[in-house]
C-alpha positions in Angstrom: 70.9 39.6 -57.4 73.0 37.8 -59.7 72.8 33.9 -58.0 74.2 32.7 -61.0 77.6 35.0 -60.2 77.7 33.8 -57.3 76.9 30.3 -57.6 80.3 30.3 -60.0 81.9 32.1 -57.3 81.4 29.4 -55.1 81.1 26.5 -57.1 84.5 24.8 -55.9 83.2 24.8 -52.4 79.8 24.4 -53.0 77.6 21.6 -51.6 75.4 20.9 -54.4 73.9 17.8 -52.7 72.8 20.0 -49.8 69.1 20.5 -50.3 67.0 19.4 -47.3 63.5 17.6 -47.4 60.3 17.3 -45.3 57.6 15.3 -47.2 53.5 15.3 -46.4 52.0 12.5 -48.0 48.1 12.6 -48.3 46.0 9.7 -49.1 42.6 8.1 -48.8 41.7 4.9 -46.8 39.6 2.7 -49.3 38.1 -0.2 -49.0 39.4 -3.4 -51.0 36.5 -2.6 -53.7 37.6 0.7 -53.6 35.0 2.3 -52.0 35.9 5.2 -49.2 36.4 3.5 -45.4 33.6 3.7 -43.4 35.8 3.2 -40.5 37.9 5.7 -38.1 41.3 6.1 -38.4 42.7 3.3 -35.9 43.3 4.8 -32.2 46.6 3.2 -31.8 47.7 4.8 -34.8 47.1 8.5 -33.8 48.4 7.7 -30.7 51.3 5.9 -31.2 52.5 7.8 -34.5 51.9 11.5 -34.1 53.5 12.2 -37.4 50.5 10.1 -39.5 47.7 12.6 -38.9 44.2 13.4 -40.6 43.6 15.8 -42.9 40.4 17.2 -44.4 38.3 13.9 -44.1 38.3 11.3 -41.6 39.6 8.9 -44.3 42.3 11.2 -45.3 45.7 10.2 -43.9 48.6 12.6 -43.8 52.1 11.3 -43.5 54.5 14.0 -42.4 58.2 13.0 -42.6 61.1 14.7 -40.2 63.6 17.0 -42.3 66.2 15.0 -43.9 69.2 15.7 -46.1 68.7 13.6 -49.2 65.9 12.2 -51.9 66.3 8.4 -50.4 66.5 9.2 -46.8 63.0 11.5 -47.5 61.4 8.3 -49.0 63.0 6.0 -46.5 61.3 8.2 -43.7 58.2 8.3 -45.8 57.9 4.5 -46.2 58.7 4.0 -42.7 55.2 6.0 -41.9 53.4 4.1 -44.3 54.7 0.6 -42.9 53.0 1.9 -39.7 49.8 2.7 -41.4 49.9 -1.1 -43.3 50.5 -2.9 -40.0 47.4 -0.6 -38.1 45.1 -0.9 -41.1 42.3 -3.9 -41.0 42.8 -6.0 -43.9 40.0 -5.3 -45.7 41.6 -1.6 -46.0 43.9 0.4 -48.4 45.5 3.5 -49.3 44.3 5.0 -52.6 47.3 5.6 -54.6 46.2 8.2 -56.7 45.3 12.4 -56.0 42.0 12.2 -57.3 39.6 10.5 -54.7 37.7 7.1 -55.6 34.1 7.3 -55.9 32.6 10.0 -53.4 29.3 9.4 -51.8 26.2 10.6 -53.5 25.5 13.4 -51.0 28.5 15.5 -49.7 27.2 15.4 -45.8 28.1 11.7 -46.3 32.1 12.6 -46.4 33.1 12.5 -43.2 35.4 15.5 -41.3 38.0 14.2 -39.5 37.5 13.8 -35.8 39.8 16.4 -34.3 39.3 18.8 -31.8 36.1 21.4 -31.9 38.5 24.2 -33.4 39.8 22.0 -35.7 36.4 20.6 -36.8 35.1 24.4 -37.3 37.5 25.1 -39.6 36.9 21.8 -42.0 33.6 23.2 -41.7 34.6 26.7 -43.0 36.5 25.0 -45.8 33.6 22.6 -46.6 31.3 25.8 -47.4 33.7 27.7 -49.3 34.9 25.2 -51.9 32.8 22.1 -51.1 33.8 18.8 -49.7 34.5 17.1 -52.5 37.1 19.1 -53.8 38.7 18.6 -50.4 39.0 15.2 -51.1 42.2 15.8 -53.6 45.4 14.9 -52.0 48.8 15.2 -53.0 52.6 15.6 -52.4 53.8 18.6 -50.6 57.5 18.9 -50.4 59.1 21.2 -47.8 62.5 22.2 -49.3 65.2 24.4 -47.9 69.2 24.8 -48.2 71.6 23.4 -45.8 73.0 26.4 -43.3 76.3 26.5 -44.7 75.2 26.9 -48.2 73.3 29.9 -47.6 76.4 31.2 -45.6 78.6 30.7 -48.5 76.5 32.6 -51.0 75.7 35.5 -48.7 79.4 36.4 -47.8 80.4 35.7 -51.8 77.3 38.8 -52.4 79.6 41.1 -50.7 76.3 43.5 -50.2 75.1 45.4 -47.0 72.5 42.7 -46.7 72.1 40.8 -43.3 72.1 37.2 -43.2 68.2 36.8 -42.9 67.7 39.6 -46.0 70.0 37.7 -48.2 68.3 34.1 -47.2 64.6 36.1 -48.1 65.8 37.3 -51.5 67.7 33.6 -52.4 63.8 31.9 -51.5 62.0 34.8 -53.1 64.0 34.3 -56.2 63.9 30.3 -56.0 60.0 30.8 -55.6 59.2 33.3 -58.7 61.5 30.9 -61.2 59.7 27.6 -59.7 55.9 29.3 -60.2 56.9 30.4 -63.9 58.3 27.2 -64.8 56.6 24.8 -62.6 54.4 23.3 -65.9 57.9 21.3 -66.6 56.9 19.4 -63.1 53.4 18.7 -64.2 54.2 17.4 -67.4 56.7 15.2 -66.2 54.9 14.1 -63.1 51.5 15.1 -63.1 49.2 12.0 -62.7 45.7 12.7 -61.9 44.1 12.1 -65.7 40.7 10.9 -64.9 38.0 11.1 -62.1 35.5 9.0 -60.3 31.7 9.7 -59.5 30.5 12.2 -57.8 33.4 14.3 -57.7 32.1 16.1 -60.7 28.7 17.5 -59.8 28.2 21.0 -60.6 30.3 21.4 -63.5 30.9 19.1 -66.1 34.0 16.9 -66.1 37.0 16.8 -69.0 35.4 14.9 -72.1 38.9 12.9 -72.1 42.0 12.4 -69.9 44.3 14.9 -68.8 47.2 15.0 -67.8 46.8 16.7 -64.0 43.3 17.5 -62.9 44.6 18.3 -59.7 46.6 21.2 -61.4 43.8 22.4 -63.6 41.4 24.9 -62.9 39.1 21.8 -61.7 41.4 21.1 -58.7 42.0 22.4 -55.6 42.4 26.3 -56.1 41.6 29.3 -53.9 38.7 31.8 -55.4 40.2 33.4 -58.5 40.0 36.9 -56.8 42.6 35.9 -54.0 45.6 37.4 -55.5 49.1 36.9 -53.8 52.0 38.8 -54.7 56.0 37.0 -54.6 57.3 40.6 -56.4 58.7 40.7 -52.1 58.1 39.2 -48.6 56.4 42.0 -47.1 54.1 42.3 -50.2 53.0 38.6 -49.5 52.4 38.6 -46.1 50.3 41.7 -46.6 48.2 40.1 -49.3 47.5 37.3 -47.3 46.8 39.1 -44.2 44.4 41.4 -46.6 42.5 38.4 -47.5 42.3 37.1 -43.9 41.0 40.7 -42.9 38.2 40.8 -45.3 36.9 37.5 -45.0 38.3 35.4 -48.5 40.4 33.6 -46.6 39.7 32.1 -42.9 43.4 32.0 -41.8 47.0 32.3 -43.5 47.1 28.4 -43.9 44.0 28.5 -46.5 46.4 30.3 -49.3 47.3 27.6 -51.2 49.6 28.6 -53.4 51.6 26.0 -55.2 54.7 27.6 -53.5 54.2 28.9 -50.1 56.7 30.6 -48.3 57.5 29.5 -44.8 59.1 29.8 -41.3 59.3 28.1 -38.2 55.4 27.4 -36.6 53.7 30.0 -35.0 55.9 32.7 -35.8 56.1 36.4 -37.9 58.0 35.4 -41.2 59.1 39.1 -41.4 60.8 38.8 -38.4 62.1 35.4 -38.5 62.6 35.7 -42.4 61.9 32.7 -44.8 63.3 29.0 -43.3 61.8 27.0 -46.4 59.7 26.6 -49.9 56.8 24.3 -49.6 56.2 23.0 -53.1 52.2 22.1 -53.0 51.6 20.8 -56.6 53.0 17.2 -57.0 50.2 14.9 -57.7 50.4 11.2 -55.8 52.9 8.6 -58.3 50.8 5.7 -58.2 53.9 3.4 -59.3 56.1 4.5 -56.1 54.7 2.7 -52.9 54.8 5.6 -50.6 53.6 8.1 -53.7 56.6 9.3 -54.6 60.0 8.1 -56.1 64.0 8.7 -55.3 64.0 10.1 -58.7 61.4 13.0 -58.8 63.0 14.5 -55.6 66.3 14.1 -57.4 64.8 16.0 -60.1 63.2 18.4 -57.6 66.8 19.2 -56.2 68.3 19.7 -59.8 65.4 22.1 -60.9 65.8 23.6 -57.3 69.1 24.9 -58.4 68.0 25.7 -61.6 65.7 28.1 -60.4 67.8 29.8 -58.2 70.7 29.9 -61.3 68.2 31.5 -63.6 67.3 35.4 -63.4 64.1 36.6 -62.4 62.3 39.8 -63.6 62.5 43.4 -62.1 60.3 43.0 -59.3 57.5 45.3 -60.8 57.2 42.5 -63.3 57.2 39.7 -61.0 53.6 39.1 -60.6 53.2 39.1 -64.3 56.2 36.7 -64.7 53.9 34.0 -62.1 50.7 34.7 -64.0 52.2 33.6 -67.5 53.7 30.3 -65.0 49.9 30.1 -64.1 48.9 30.2 -67.8 51.3 27.8 -69.1 50.7 25.4 -66.2 47.3 25.3 -66.9 47.8 24.6 -70.2 50.3 21.8 -69.8 47.5 20.3 -67.0 44.8 20.3 -69.4 46.7 18.6 -72.2 46.1 14.7 -73.0 48.3 12.4 -71.1 50.4 11.6 -74.2 50.4 14.8 -75.8 53.6 16.8 -76.9 54.3 20.2 -75.8 53.1 23.3 -78.0 56.2 24.7 -79.7 56.4 28.2 -77.3 57.1 25.5 -74.3 59.1 23.0 -76.1 61.4 26.1 -76.9 61.4 27.3 -73.6 62.3 23.9 -72.1 65.2 23.5 -74.8 66.3 26.9 -73.0 65.8 25.2 -69.7 68.1 22.3 -70.2 70.8 24.7 -72.0 70.9 26.5 -68.9 71.0 23.6 -67.3 74.1 22.1 -69.1 76.0 25.4 -68.4 75.2 25.1 -64.4 76.5 21.4 -64.5 79.5 22.6 -66.3 80.7 24.3 -62.7 78.7 21.9 -60.2 78.8 18.3 -62.3 77.0 15.4 -60.3 75.9 12.0 -62.3 72.9 12.0 -60.6 71.7 15.5 -61.5 73.3 14.6 -65.3 70.9 11.7 -64.9 67.6 13.2 -64.0 68.4 15.7 -67.0 69.0 12.8 -69.3 65.6 11.4 -68.0 64.0 14.8 -68.6 65.2 14.9 -72.0 63.9 11.9 -72.7 60.6 12.8 -71.7 60.5 16.2 -73.6 61.2 13.7 -76.6 58.8 11.1 -75.9 55.7 12.1 -74.3 54.8 8.5 -73.3 57.6 8.5 -70.9 55.5 10.8 -68.1 54.1 9.7 -65.2 50.5 10.1 -66.8 51.0 8.5 -70.2 52.3 5.7 -68.1 49.4 5.2 -66.1 47.1 5.9 -68.9 48.4 2.7 -70.5 47.8 0.7 -67.5 44.3 1.9 -67.4 43.8 1.3 -70.6 44.8 -2.4 -69.6 42.7 -3.0 -66.5 40.7 -0.2 -66.3 40.7 2.7 -63.7 39.6 1.1 -60.8 41.3 -2.1 -60.7 44.4 -0.4 -61.8 44.4 2.0 -58.2 43.7 -1.1 -56.6 46.2 -3.3 -58.2 48.9 -0.2 -57.3 47.3 -0.3 -53.7 47.7 -4.0 -53.1 51.1 -3.7 -54.2 52.5 -0.9 -52.4 51.0 -2.9 -49.2 52.6 -5.8 -50.0 55.9 -4.2 -50.8 55.8 -2.4 -47.5 54.8 -5.2 -45.1 57.8 -7.1 -46.6 60.5 -4.5 -46.5 
C-alpha cells in the first residue's frame, strides 16, 4: 500500500502529533556502593502502586505508565512513578541508571527471582534455565506506540480500498514494523548506551575487548535462540510462527518472543480477531542522563521516526523477511562499534537517504519539533561524539564506570525528590 500517497492526501487534516505512548522502564535496585540490593521490594510500594512491578529479579523494578498523548506527558507519568519509588526505597538504595547490570553474584543462583505467585516464579525459572539468570538482569525501556483513532480513520478513508478498518490498521502497523526493523540501527546509533559490562555478567563468553555502543543490542545482549525466527510478512505468518515455536518448546509462551518490535493487541485477546492495536518497541537502552531513563527528546524523535517509517515504502511480502534480516545485520554492526566511531560508508549513505526522505515528508507535515529532532539527528551523524554512548564514555573516562553510574543514580533521586 502506498502510505506516502495517503499521507499526502490527508496532510491538511492530519494531526501529526497524534501518536500515543505507554512506557515500561526497568531498573535494578542497588546499594550506595553499586551492589545489587539484598532487600525485598518494599511491600507498601507494591501495594500502593500497581504500575510499579518486578520483572525477572526481586531487585528489578518495572515502572509502567498509562497511555499518554505526548512525549512530555509520557515522561511526566514515568517521573511520577519514579518519585513513588524514591520515597519508598530506603535511604541506602538507588535505582541503577544503566541497561547493563551492576556487579552480579559470582554464583548465578545468588540472583534472587522476583517473589511473585507460583505461576510467575515458575515462568522465571524456565527463563533462567533457557537463557541464564545473568542475561535476564539486563534492563531497558519498552515504548508502546499507537496512532490516535481519528488519524487511522482518516488514512483509511483516503485509501478507498475494499479493506475493513481492522484490515487497514493491520497493514499500517505491519508496514511501520517492517521498516522500523530495517532502519532501527539509526536509533541504536543515536541512543544506544550500554558500552561496558560489570563483573560476573560475562562468565561463559569472553567480553568485548573495548567499549562498544550497545552491548544490549548486540549478540551479547538478550535475544531468543537464533533458530527462533518469526516472519513480519503478514499478521497470520507472525502469529503462526510464534505459535509454532511455543508448540515445539523453543518458547514457553508467546510473551517469550523478544523481537525488537512486537505486534500487540489488548491483553488476553487473539490478535488475528481484534487486530493490531499498537507496536511495542523493545530495544532502547536506558538513558543515564535522563532521571527517568528516557528524555522528551528521545520520544519526540521516535514520533518523527514512526511517521517516517510509515512514509517510506516496504518490499513486496516475499522480500520482507530478507529486509528485516538485513536490518538485523546493520543493527549488530552499529551496536558493536566503538561509542564515538563513525558509521560505515554504506550506512552513512542510507542515513543521508533517510534524511532526504524526511525533508520530503516534513514539507507537507511541517512541525518545528520534528525539524528540531532532524537537526539533532543530522548533527550526531556528522559528529558521533554527540551520541549517547559517546557522551557516557566521556563521563566514564573522567570518573570511572561505577562512580559515574552512582553519580547519575544519586542525581536522579535528588531531582525526583525535589520536583
